[in-house]
C-alpha angles and dihedrals in degrees: 000000000000122000090244091057092048092049091050092052093052091046092048093049094046094046091046094052095045095036095052094050092047094048093047095044095047092046094047097040103037096037124181091330094062092116092073089062092053090051098048118152122221091260091062091050092060091059094059098087096050089048093051091050093048122116092226118090088215091059093046093049090052091052094048091050090057092047090053089048090055092051089049090054093050095249124138112262097167094111087071096047094095091054092048092050091061091061095061092098096053121122096227112104091204091056093046093055094056092043091056092051092051093045091053090051099052105022096093092052099038104035095157091059094041092056090061089075098044094102090054092052091047090054089048089060088074097042116133090232110084089207091060093046092051095047092048091053092046091051093048091049094042096054089083093214115148094208090063095056096102091050091047093047091048090047091051090048090056093043092057088075097039114134095225120075093214091064091044088051092053090046095054091047088052092061096083089049092052089051091052091050096044114013090175089071092063096120092053092046091052089048088056089047091056089052091054091049087062093055117124096215119086085209088071101026093063096054086044093060089046091054089045089059090053104042104032110003095168101036092110094165093077090047100050098085095045100048096099095044091052092051089051091049098047097098092054099047123108112269094237092060097039095077097055091039092056090048091055092050090048091056091042090054092049095053102034109028126066119256110258109253110165092325128050122221115250094237091049093047087052090056095045090048093049092047099049097071087056089069088082093053115130090221109090095209093055092048091051092048089053090050090053092048091054094040098052099035110027116091089220135031106255117223093231091058091053091050092051092053090053090047092053093048092052103039109025131093113275094257092052092041090056091054090050092046091053089050085052090052089055091048090048091055092051102039115001093178091066091066099031095096088057098057097126090052090072097050110128115252125212088242095055117110118237097258092053093045091055095050090049094053091053088053092050092052094052099045102043116116129212095262094051099044095099091049092051092045093055090046091054090049086059091055090053090069091076125081104227135089089278089066091052092047091050091056091054089047091056089054092050091050090055092046092052098039110034091187090079096043094108093044088051094051090053090051090050093050092050090049091049089053099040107027117135095221136039092236093058094048090048092051091049089056094049092049092046089051093053090047094048091047091050094048096051089064093057106018127101130225096279092069093055093082093051092049092049091049092052093049094048091050090050091049089057089065097058095084138019110258116238091227114036119202125204092264093050115110121218092216108117121185106238104165106108093220093051094046091050088049090055090050091048092051091046092052097039093051099028089124092065112106137220126206092253120123115234128161091354096307121121093212122042124199118230089245089068100031104043111006099071095055092045091051091048092054092046091055088052095049097035097125093052096051125098120246091251091057093047093052092048089048090057089050089050094053091046094051093045093049089055094049095048111067105157110082093183088089121078093230092056091050091046092053090047092054092041092052094056091043091054089049090052092050092046095050087060098043123121095231114087092210092055091050092048091050092049092053090049097051091041091059092040096053096036113139093359086123087067091063094053116109124232135042119303117215117248093244092051092046090051091051093049093048089053090060095040091056088076088070092084088068094056132081118262115259144173115286113222125210121242092259090051093052089046090054091049095049102040113024098059095053092043091061098051109066122187112239120213097237087070088065096082092271096137118118119273092242142354114322107237145060094278138051096047116163114233089231121061116191091332098317122108115230114222123231097007134101134167120271140177125246108198123219123258111280125247108269090231091060099048119114119242116272088237092076089072093063103116125239115258086229090058093051099048126021091202118097112294117268124225115263134195123274092253088057091051090052089050091051092050094045091048093052091053093049093047091057097046095034089220134105115276117260115243116242092220124064093236114120095211121124114269116263119249110257122211123199106236115183118218131200112334098247118152115247115242116262117254128212115272113259100192142350093275092057089049092053092044089053094046092049091054087063093062108102092214091065096041093059108094119221116238090244097051093096092062093068101044124099125220 
């Protein structure tokens, strides 16, 4: 288990212990008039010390309330700590509760004063009231004073055999604190933990598993015998301990139980059966823990688990809904059909934060089916009307839908064109252009001639949004593409597909190519705005002029002569540009298109010829090179770009975090997620390294606190074999030389005859035997039978 998860477990346990006491104490002590303490004036603060040193319990209680109020407001109440410590020996329970809270707050920073009340806390450890005993132990262990470690360890050792489960729960939660104070006592601490794992009460067993995950998360030997009992007790544990307990059982199952292949191990089935009812828990952490258990251990995805994920996404807080949506994303990657009926449950709401909206969009793209693709595409178009990151992600999702389902490609291109023209932000319009470019490029590889007209129309309409027209008609839209990457993409599409035609008559031709209809005006505007363009736009403009020059061969038309002059003008501007990439691209295209104007048909006017000659006069300063024919230049300019399509996953369409139910970062897009930290789920262990299932047979002592009953000889053999296997973590070796599979052994109790008492081997066995004589521990609780395994 990662360090982050361990730290979060310790913090959660500490805050829960301190927070519960503070909340209960403040509510019960301050009552309905607690606001007056939080709004104290400076005059009332001066009366705190006399009230604390008063002989009246009422006055003392009033002073303690004001001290707690100061702490709640974040003000320093340490000047009153000495007076508070004197009240530790009072007989009033209400006063003791507040004293414990204040001592826990200031003991680490004022250890000398805190030590004055140690004797009182030690006396409270033997108080008849279990609440006082537990709070005294919690205070001693929470002081975080290294000099108190022997006292705390001794107190924990006595609390192990306490008759009340509340005190035992406090004792087990004190074990990590003991380890932090005295790491050298680790073996003794683990020994106490083993005792707590044998406890009959789920109220104690849950915290014991949590402490196991913190102190010895991979020491499976001490957990083997208690696995079944923990599974039986899951539904009765406290919600705060259920999540970590289930995670421990998940990791245990991965490393010690065979992976289900056809048949499911009985112990694994027991765990899954015990975890499935927790899916309906009102606690979000418990429900998510049950989802993780079923996802990582079940051979199939149960329907109740899927419904629980959908419920958490719809009805939980945004932080919890994000975790559930990430789990839904993992399920969608594994089995999209399981979530397909719940498509509308993942629609983004206007109140959803950005990080939740992004993960929902990813889930929608993966679970959509063929029949619901148009519905989802229109829904995504609605999301693009916003101005945040969700709108940008929605544009990318439209492209992903078109890439996965080619039947909606035309519809997706129409939506993208509409977004580029009407987007509320430049980022959304720019992303629409980029996605449209990728879709157009992918369609030209597989599309037939009937799609050429639609592609040419889209490119022409996008080119109209590069510059503001001088005369704006009623239908003209003010949205101008300003993103340099998007502008260069439009220029690339115009140059790459400049030979596509539109049904517009020009120069006597019924169909006019984009090179003659749109490109001259675009190049003219680029020349006029050259200094304000980005380097990426400049280099793409040079590529556009070179491609159009190759396509237009007849200079008798005005548009061809205009392109020829604009090409040389762009080369001249680029050769004097500040950017080295632009100058390098200009030299390349100048040499590539050199003398191509000589291959053009038709007469060239004298003014155009003189302008071209002025630019070609610079060739005498250049090195001689190979002159390419027009078809060769066309191949260099067009074929290379045509063979390198841009895929949509390069457009930042990757998930926001790891896809799965584990490994989540506690921060999602700048927002910290509450009650969640990262953790590691191990892989399934090698079947040859798995321990024998017999190691999970519980001890008779852990099932019944009464004196051990006599069992049959076969059961004694099972117990001895189990003990050997638990120590070696390997299957037991058969006594016989036969290679047959071992026969399943069932524990069958015989007559209930008490076993003869043995001589005591050490002090621990003596104390264990003496504790069995106490009538309080001999009495079995009514619910004990629910957590025993046959």
